N, C-alpha and C positions, 0 to 999 in steps of 0.2 A: 212853441214857447214853453219854457220851463216854469214850474211853480216857484213862487218866492221862497227862498230858503233852501231850494234844492240845487245842487251843483249841476252844471251842464255836462253832458256826456262827451267824451272825446270821440274822434273818428273811429279809433280802434274799438272802443267800448260799444259804439253803435253797430259796427260790423259784427262783432261777436253776439250781441243781443239779437240782431236781425237773423243771424245764422241759427241761433237757438230757436227763435220763434218760427222760422221757416221749417226746421226739422220737426218741431212740435205739431205744426199744422199738417205737415205731411203724415205724421203718425196718426193724427186724428182722422184724416182722410182715409188712411189705410184701415183704421179701426172700423170706420163706416162700411168700407168695402168688405172687410172680413165678416162683420156681423150680417151683412146683406147676403153674402154668398155662403157663409159657413166654412170658409177656407182660412186656415191659420189664425183662428180666433184667439187662441191662447197667446201666440206671439204678439198679436196686435194689442191685446189688453196689457200684456207684460211690458211691451215697449213704451206705451203711454205712461204706465205706472212708474217705470224706471226713469223716464224723463222727468216726471213731476217730482219724485223724491230726489233724483240726482241734481236737477237744477236748483231746487230749493236748498238742498244741503250744501251745494257748491257756493251758492250766493251767500248763505249764512257764514260759511267759513271764510269767504273772500270779503266779507263786510260790504256786500253790494257792488263790488267791482267786477264788471263784465269782462274786463281785460285781464283778470287774474289768471295765472296758469292753471289753477284747479278748475275754473269754469271753462277755460279753453279745452282742457282735457276731457271734460264732460261732453262738450260739443263734439269733439273728435270721436269719442266713444260712440255717439249716436250716428255719426257719419259712417263709421265702420259697420254699425248695425244696418244702416241703409244699404251699404255695399253687400252685406250678406243676404239681405232680402232680395236685392237685384240678382245676385248669383243664383238664389233658389228659384226665382221666377224664370230666369234665362234657362236654367237647367230643366225646369218643368216643360218648357216649350221645345226642347230638342228632341 
């Protein structure tokens, strides 16, 4: 249920908000792993920081619209960071 006075989110807005939240939780999980093992700590801290400042800045510029192209670009930037992280992990085990 939405709060009184707040507009309901469209399906596309929910999808992009969920994608951003999933990537953020994945980054927090990787940060925990990195701090526990001492591997790639700087990347993990930087990735979480980049997400916090990126999502907040994109939402401010988009006036809270999760389906705005700027917010979508921010989400895709972190999908690429996830791909680079996966490539580094795959390369490490070869």
